N, C-alpha and C positions, 0 to 999 in steps of 0.2 A: 503540416502538409505531407510529410513523408509517411506518417502513420495513416493518413486518409488514403494515400495512394496504395500503400501496402494492403490495407483492409479491402479496398476495392478490387485489387488484383487477386486477392484470395477468394473473394466472393465470386469473381468471374472465372475462376479456375485457371488463372494465369500463373499460379505458383505451384511448385512441386509439392506433392503431399507425402512423398517418401522421406522418412527421417534420414538425416545424415548419418554416415557410418560412425563418425567420431565427432565429439562435441568439444570444441576448444574451451578451456577455462578462460573466463573474462574477468580478471581482477579489476580492470578499469574499462567500463563501457564507454561508448561514444558520448562525450559530454563537452560543453563549451569550456573555455579557459576559466571562466568565473561561473559560479561563486568559488572562492577558496574553501576547501574542505578542512575542517578542524575537528578536534575532539568535541563530543556532545557537550561536555561541561565547560568548554571554552567559547561556546556561542553566547554572545552577550545577551543579557536580559534587559529589555527596554519596556517602558510603560507605553501602552497603546494610546495614552492620552497625549503623547507628544507626536509630532508629525513623523519623525523618524521611526518611533516605536510602532506607530500605526502601519507604516509601510513594511517594517521588518516582520510584523505579525503575518501579514499577507504573503510576504516573501517566503516565510517558513512553510506555509501551506503550499505555495507554488513549488517549492523544492521537493516536497513529498510527492506531489502530483507528477513532476518531471521524472523522478525516480521510478514512480509506479508504471510509467510507460515502458521503461526498460525492463522492469520486473515482469510485466505481462508478456512482453515479446521474448524475454529469455525463457519463459515457460513454453512458448510456442516452439522456439528453437530447440530447447534441451529435452523436452518431454513429448515431442510430437508423435512418438510411437504410441501414445495413448489414443490416438485416432482423431477423426475429423470433428467429432463433437467437442473434444477437448480443445482443439485448435480454434474452433468457432467461438467457444467461451472466452478464451484468452485474447483472441483478436478483438472481440467486442470490448473487453476490459481495456485493452491498450487504446482503442479509439476513444472510449469515454474518458480515460485519464488524460488523453491529449486535449480533449475538449475542455476539461476542467482547467488544465494548464493554460489554455488559450484565454479562458475567461479571467483567470487571475493575472496573467500577463497584461491583459488589456486594462484591468483595474489598477495594477501597479503603475502603468503608464499615465493613467489619469491622476495619480498621486505624485507624478514626477519621478518615478523610479522604474527600474527594469530588473528582470531576473539576473542575478549575479552581483547586485549592489551590496549584498550583505553576506557575511560568512555563513556556512552551513555545515552539517555533519553528514557522515556517509554510512550511518548505521544500517539502513535498509539494504544497501547494496552489499555491505560486508556480510550480512546474513545470507544473502542470495548466493554469494561465493561459497560460503560454508556448506550450503545445502545443494550445490549444483550437481551432485552425484545421485540424489535420492528424491524421488517424487514425494514420498511420505513426509520426509523431513521438510522439504520445501513448502508443501501445502500447510503443514503444521506451524512452521516458524516464521513464514512471511505473511501470507494472508490471514491465517488463523491467530497468530500472535501479534506481529508488529502492525499489520494493517488494521486489525480489529481495534488496536489502541485508538485509531482515529475516530472510531465510533464513540468512544468515551471522551475523547479530547474535543470533539466538535462543539457540544453544548457550552462548555466554558469559553471557547473562542467566540462563539456567537454572543455570549453574555458580554464579553469585552467589546465586541463591535456594537452591541446594543447600547452600551454605556456611552459610546461616542457618537451614537446616532448615525452609523454608517449603513444605511438601508441597502445600498447597492452591493456591498460585500456580503451582507447577511443573505441576500437573495442567492448569491453564488454558493455560499456555504450550505444553503438548503438543497440546492441541486447536488452538490458533492455528497452530502450525507445520504440523500436518497440513493444515489448510484453506488456509493461505497458499501451500503448494506448488501446490495446485490453482488458486489465484487467479493466481499468476505464470504458470502453464501456460496459463491462458486468455489472458492478455496476450500470451504468446509465440505462441500459435496465431494470434491475430488480427493480430499483427505480421507473421507469415509469410504470411498471406493478403494483406495489403496489399503486401508485397514481391513476391509472385507477380503481383499485378495490375499492378505497375509494372515487372516484369521486373528486379528487383533481387536480388542474392545477399544473404540475410539478415544473415550475420555481418559482411560488409563494410558493408552499409547501417547496421547498428547503430553501427559505429565512425565512419562518416560523420556520423551524427546527433550522436554525442557531440562531435565537433569543431564541427559547425555551431551547436550550442546551447551550446557551452562548458560542457558538463555534466561532473560529476565522474566520473572514470574508475573502473570497478569495481576494487576493491583486495582482495588476499588478506589473511587466509586465507578461502577460500571453503568453504562447506558443500557440498562436491561432490555428495554423495548427494542432497541436497534439490534442488540446481540441475539435476542430471541429470533428476530426475523432473519438473522444471518445464520442460524443453526445451532446456537448455544442453548443448552438446557439450564433451567434455574438451578438444578442440582449441581451442575458443573460450576456455575458461578458461585454458588454457596461454598463449595470447597475452597475456592480462592479467597472469598471474603472472610472465611474463618481462619485464614492464615496458613494455607498449605505450605509445608516445608519439604524439601527434597529428602 
């Protein structure tokens, strides 16, 4: 509801377009008391063929979508000096992420659960904090690296849902994948704009930033069709498939 109100206020011109003079570091964004945040390798693995595992799988996706709302709005807040077109893009992303979250929260409720019922990790936001000083790094390492992983991860999740004949959740994942291609494409576009401003070759700059931030290397199998639509070239994906090392 807050994201919808914020988006409407922006479209109606009711929000200031002047960027703040200083940007506060936000190591902990606004979030509910639950879920408990634990290390990524401490999140339990459960079979989707159990009732609890089924809900936990959808909860993990809901957690990503919840974080993605904050990630998009942090771009609006932190990099609004990029101009109205930039703000338009990331406000739209925030609104669509909130819609995804709403669909998943409703589906979890149908399964007798709610967001916060299972532990989760904080990897997405940790990378947002690390890149809060630099648009180039943020676009590379959040949408173009971490969120692009979702393009690869969605088909296997869909296969799990197909195996338990959960058509309702499959339909939600179809919507999310469609929209996430556009979100990663927005990140890729602004990454290339920043590269152009600094006279950097984008694919080489991406690898440079992976090294500089000790970020996880993109690993196959890749959803090539989705990644192509989001701005990745086959040549770039080939580099990572062949085992690029820093």
